[in-house]
Phi, psi and omega in degrees: 000325178230168179295348181261014179300153178228149171223130173252136179232127183231147173294141174273180179294325183265157177292133183082011176243135178233143181251123181250143176213142182112216184241137176252106180216196187303326183277332185254340183307325183301340180288336178298324181292344179275354176293124187288129172256105187272337176215158180229176171097175178310136179094341179286134174227130173238127181250133172243115180271109185255021185299332181256015173273122187265343183203142174217135177246189186295326177295322174299316175304310184298325179291324179291320181295315176300319179297319178300322183292330172301331184283349169048063174106345176280185183247133169256114185256125176255110188255143169061039182291140177299167178299322179294316180287321177299321179302314179297315178299321178291322179304322181259012180048043178303329183295344176274351181288138184294131174086005178242128181240130180250113177265123180263000000 
């Protein structure tokens, strides 16, 4: 939302899980591309816990879609979106994008 937005990305307890907190916008979205994709293809799952993400804009959505494309047939699971983030994801019908699953 502002030039001072921050996004923190931490590895979760499980392999292929990352915990995000802060805002995903024009200034922080490039960090999404830094999330390591260690395997690809069918059966691959990468989970992003976004419970502590307070804001996401269209650039953030674009970053998530690009990350899902890197999985090359795998699944990007977006877990625990807040009501604010869920509203944005629903607005753009992100759950209809191939390879993206939104766990509410």
